[in-house]
N, C-alpha and C positions, 0 to 999 in steps of 0.2 A: 504493500500500500504506500502511496505517496505521502510524504510527511504533512503537507498542508491539510489534507483530508483528516488525517489522524489528529492533528493539533486542533482543528476546528471542532471535531467530535469531542475531544477531551475538554475543550473549553466549554462546550455546551453542557457536558455532564457536570463539570465543576460548578458552573453557574446554577444549574438545577439543584445541586447539593447545598449550595450556600443559601439559596432562597428557601429551600425546605427547612434547613436548620433554623433560619431566622423566624419562620412562621411557627415552628414547633417550640423552640426554646424561647424566642423573644416575645411572640404574640400569643403563646399558649394554645396553639392549634393541636388537635388530637393526632397522636401517632397513627392510630387506627380510626380514620374518620367514619367508617361505616358501622362501628360498634354502637350499641344502644347507649343512651346517656341516662343520667339519674336526674330526677326532678321531684318536687314536692308540691302537692296541692295544699295551699295555705288558706285556712278559713278562720275568720273571727265572727262571732255572733254575740250580741248583747241585747238585753231587754231594758229599755230606758223609759222612765215615767216622770213627767213634770210635777213640780210642786204646786203648780197653779199658773205660773207664767212661762216665759220662754226658757228652754233648757239648752245648754251648750255641752256637747260631749266631744272630747278630744281623745283620739286613739292613735298611738304610734304605729306606723306601718313599716314593712320591710323596705330597705333601700338597697340599690345596686352597689356592688363593690367588685373588685377583681375576683373572678371565679364564681360570681353569683349574678344571675339575670332575672329580672322581674318581668313577667308578661301576662297577658290575658287578665288584666285587673277588672274587677267588677265591684261597684259600691251600691249596696241596698240601703235606702234611706226612708222608705215609706213616705209619710207626709212631711218629713223634715227636709230642710235644705242642706246640701252637702258642698263642702269646699275642701280642696287639697292644698296644704301649705308645705313648703320646703324650708328647712333651716339647716344650719351647719351641722346640727346634731342628728338630723334625719328628716323623715317625712311624717306628716300628721294629717289624718283625716278628721274633719270637724263637722259635726252634725248640729244644726241649730233649728229650733222651732218649738212649738207646743204640741205635746202628744195628746192623744185621746185619753179617755178614762182608763182604758186597759193598757195604755202605753204603746210603744212602738218597738219593733225588732229592727235593729240596725245590723248590717253585715258587710263583710269585706271578703273578696275572693281573689286569689292570684295563683299563678303557676310560677314556682321558683326553680329555675334551671341551674344545675351545678356543672361546672367545668373547670379545667385547669386554669389557675390564675396567671400562668406564664411567669415571666421574669420581672413583671412590673412590681416595683417595691412601693409600699405605702409611704406617704410623705412623713418625714420625721415630725412628731408632734411637738408643740410648744410646752415647756414645763409650766404646769398649772401652779396656782397659789396654794398655800397651806389650807387645810379645811377651815372654814370660817369660825368654827367653835373654839379652836385652839388659840391660846394667847402667846405673847412673845417669849415668855420664859419657857413655856413648854416646847416651843419651836427651837429655841436655843439648846435645850437639853437633848432634843432629838438629833440636832446637828452634831453635838459632841459624841453621842453614841455611834453615829454613822460616819464620823470624820475619816476613819481609817478605810472605809469602803469606797470612797470617792476615786481612789486610784485603780480600782478593779474594773474589769469590763462589765457592762450592764447585766449580762446573764448571771455573772457571779455575784453581783450586788443583790439581785433579786433572790437568788438561792440563799445567800447569807441572811437576808432579812426574814425569809420564810422560816429559817432555822431558829432565829431569835423569837419569832412569834410562837413557834412550837414549844420551846422550853421556857418562854418568858424571861429570857436572859439568864446567863450563868454567873455573871460578875456583879458585884454590889451596885455599881452605877446603873447597869441595865436593869437589875432586879428592882431597884428603887423606882426607876422611871416607869417600868411596866406596872408595878403595883399602884402607883399614883394615877397613871393614865387609864388603866382598866377600871378603876373605880369611878371615873368621871365620863369616859367616852366608850363608844361601842368598838368592837374589834375592827370594823371597817375603817372608822376614823383613825384609830391608832395605826393601822397599816398604811393608810394614805399619808399620814404624817411622817412616818419613817421613810416611805418612798420619796416624798418631797425633800426631806432632809438629805437623802442620799442622791439627789438630783436624778431621780428616775421618774419620767412621766407616767402617771397612773390615773385611772378614772373608774368610777362606779358605772356599771352597765346593767341595764334591764333588758331582758329578751326571752327567747324560748329556744329549745333545742329542736333541730330539724330531724326529729325521729318520729316514727308513726305513733300516734296516740292523741289523747285529748287532755289539755291542762286548763285549769280554771284560774290560775294566777301566774304571772310571769316569773321567771327565774332572775335572781340578782347575783352578780359576781363582780369581781374586780379585774381589770386589765392593766398590765404593766408593760411598758415598752422595753423590749430586750435588744433594741438596736436594729432589728430586722422586721419585726412584726409585733403585734399585741399578743401577750401571753395571758390566758385566762386563769384566774386563781379563785379559790373559794372565798366567800365573803369574810370569813374569819382569818384568811391568809395562812391556813395550815396545810394546804395541799394545792397542787396544780391540777386543774380540771382535765379530765380525759376527753378524748374525741373533740378537740377544740374546733375542728372543721365543721362540726354540727351546730356550733353556737351561733345563733342568729341574733345580733344586737338590734334592738329597737330604739332605745334611747341611751345616750352616753353623757348627758349633762345633768342628771338628777331629776329630769322632768318625768313625772309619772307616765307609765305606759297608757293608762286609762285615767282620764280626769273628767269629772262631770260637775257642772255648776247649774243651780236652779232645778235640780231634780236628783234622781238616784238611778243607779243602774244595777240590775240583777242578772244572774245567770250568764256572766261573761265566760266565754270559753274559746280556746284556740284549738282547732282541729287540723291535724297535719297528717297527710297520707302520702306515702311514697308512690311515685309514678315512674314508668319506664317510657321514654320517648326516643324517637329516632334522631340520628345526628343531623339529618337535614334541618330539622327545626332548631336543634341546639346551635348549629353554626350560623343559621340565618339570624337568629335572635342576637347572637354575639357580634357578628360582623356588621349587621345593620346599625348597631349602636356605636361601633368603634370609629375613632377619628384617625387611626394610624394610616399611613400612606397606602400600604398594600391593601388594607381593608376598605379604604375609600374607593379603590379601583378593583374591588372584588366583583366577581360575576353575580354574587348575591345582591348587589346593588341594582342589577337590571330589573325591569318590570317583570312581574311574575309570569306573564304570558310568554315572555321571551326566554325565560330560564329553562323551560322544558326543551326548547329547541337546542340550546347550547349544551344541555346535558348529553344529547346524542351526538351533536357535531364534534364535540371534543374527543369522542372515541373513534371517529372516522380515521384519523391518522394511525391508530392501532391496527385497524383493518388494512390500511395501506402497507404498514410494516409487515403484517402477516403475509400479504401478497408478495412482498419483496423476499421474505424468507422462503415461502413455498415455491416461488418461481426460480429464484436465483441460487438458493442453497439446496433445496430438495429437488426441484425440477418438475413441479406440478404444472400440467397444461391447463390453461384457462383461456376463455374468449375475451380478449382485451385485457386491460390492466385494472381498471376500476369498476368494471361491470359487476363483479361479485360483491363489492362494497355497496354499490347502489341497490343491488338486489336485496342485500341484507337489511338495508334501511327500509325498504318497502315491506319486508317480511314482518316488521314490527306492527303493521296495520292488518295485513292479511293473515298473519300467523304462519308458522314455519311449514306445516304440512300443506295448507292451502296454497301458500306461496310457491313452494317447490312444484306442486302439482300444476298450478297455472303456468309456471315457467316452462315446464316440460310440454304441456299441451299446446301452448302458443308456439313454441319452437317447432313442434311436429307439424302443426297446421301451416305455419309459415314456410316450412321447408317444402311441403307439398305444393303450396302456391308458387314458391320460387321456381320449382322445376317446371311448372306450367308456364310461368312468365318467360322462362328461358327460351321456350319455343317461339315466343312472340318477338324475340330479339329487340327488346326495348333498350333505350339508352339508360345509363346508370341512374341519373336523377329521377326520371319518370318511373323507373322500376322501383326505386326506393320509396317514392311517393305512394305507389300502389301498395307496397308492403306495409307502409305506415297506416294507410287507410284500412287495410285488412286487420291490422293489430287493434285499431280503435274499434272496428266492428266486433272483433272477438271480445274486447273488454265490455262493450255495451251489452252484448248477448249474455255474458257472464253476470253482469249486474242485474239484468232482468231475471235471469235464472235464480240468482241469490235472493232477490226480493220475493219471488214466487214461493220459494221454499224456506224463507226465513234464515238464510245463511249470510249474516252480515259480513263475514270475512271475505266472501266472494264478491260482495258489493264494493269492497275496498280496492278492487283491482285497478281502479283509476290512479292509485298512487304508485303503481309499478312504473319503472322508467321505460316507457314504451319506445322512446327513441333508441335507447340502448338495446331493447329487444329487436328492433328492426335491424340494427347493425349486427346483432348476434345471429339472426336468421341468415343474413347474407354471408357472414363468416362461416356458419355451420355448413351452408351449401358449398362454399369454396373448399372447405376441408374435406367434405365427402368426395368432391370431384377430384381433388389432388391426392388425397391420402387414403381415402376409403371410409366406409361407414364406421369401422371399428375405431379409427383414430378420432373421428368426429364425436362418437359417443364417449370415448375416454376424455376428450376435452370438455364435453358437456358435464360429465360426472365430476371432473376436477373443478369446474366453475361452480357447480352446485355445492361441492364439499367446502370450498373456500367461502362461499356465501353463508353456508350453514355455520361454520366456525366463527365467522365475523358477526353473524347474528347473535350467537351466544355471548360474544364479547361486549357488543354494544347494548345488550339487554341486561348486563350485570349491574345491579343497583350499587354494588360495592365500587366498581370501577367508575361509574357515573359520578358518585359522590367524591371519590378520590381525585379525579381530574377536575371536577368543578371547584373543589376547594384549593387544589394545587395545580392550576393550569400550567405552571412552569414545567410540569412533567412532559409537556409537549416538546420542550427543548431536548430532553433526553431521548424521546422518540425520534426526533430529527437527527440526533447524533448517531443512533443505531442505523437509521436509514442511510446516512452518509457512509458508515463503515461497510454496510452490506453493498452499497453502490461501488465500492472499490474492490470487492471480492471478485477474483478472476480464476478461482480454482475450479475443481470438478464439482458438478452437482451430484447429489447422492443417487439420483436416478441413473446418472451416467455410469456410475460404478456397477450398477446392475445391468445396464444396457450393453456395456462393453466387457462383460465378465468373461467372454470367450477369448479375449486378447490377453488375459492374465497369463503370467508365466506358469506352466504346469508344475514346475519344480517348487 
């Protein structure tokens, strides 16, 4: 092979690998895009009743973050008016109005899609102030206890403070401090004071766990910043919470998850159910919200009616690559170069069995007509026009036949590439005249086999999704086509064809 072709192919393969790694590692794309994804159906219900005037109900709602997508939101408000507010701490749904005698049921529904967060790192938080209840002397005492921790990395500081909380201090200064503080403040306030003194960003969080079940009140925990991400801790600071990926924060600034004014709310509950969804939806929801450069130019940004077309078109080069391998490496005989690919595309509408049957029937009818036209000694263009008319007549009759007997696949024959069929009929006639009926049938069988294999490829949901998400894979297909194009060795069929010339020894 000449070096320019090899270098070009190698460059295309390297570019493909770079783009794939960036999407997977940098943007959090799935390694196996066709696998099913995990989602949760999130529901909140509450019964609210007014005290006589207008009632205001505020409920904290899930917010999107890296690795978590909110879709299909529904708000049920009954006779109350509803508004959605966004703050730095999260999102809140607010219902306002006067309920009837029996009250009103308010509800919220959403689908929460889970995916890899990629390499996007959360923004480093600002160090908050000391808890408002503590005074200056208590803050100074906490700083003395944690002075030696400030030189340690953040994860080690957190671990050390958790050990202090567990044994309430082992040295006299620590023991005195803990006894004094525990008598006046809650464990969470004590823990937040120590974190602030050790220069560790920390916050109180209210939320729920994304696990199947029903809860009637939110979970409260503390999050401490370890330099990379928020680490969930129990409210008393004596343990690190397990399965932190399932923690869904609703409020992070001390605001109640549910707050009502001018009335009362009963029977609050959060109902969470696990769902399994396809990756088509997962990736659409993720990419349509992303502002990354490659995501903005993703095929998922196309209108929905055009996406279906490109799902198929992106696999046509694989069919072309298959033809290159079968013709140039193996030695498969086919009519034309791309006729099998076009036939495979049409088989998606007619079905494989009907498509192959129609293909064979039209070829045989066309061949008989071509032999008759040969006696008329027509010129090439008029002869091809007559064959084209004959093919259209055959398609029309098949459509009428399919309508009569309820065979929708047969009515889809109009999608077959009739111009290619006309050329195939002419080519079939020439092969019969020059090489005999056996060779013509072998070539027809080879074309049908290639169309069959190509049909299986372009019908694969896995390949459709993979190339739709990673269209740069077409560059690697092009690289393989270039390499095959420079191959000048023996075809596998020639090894069998010229087997008699082998050295007997």
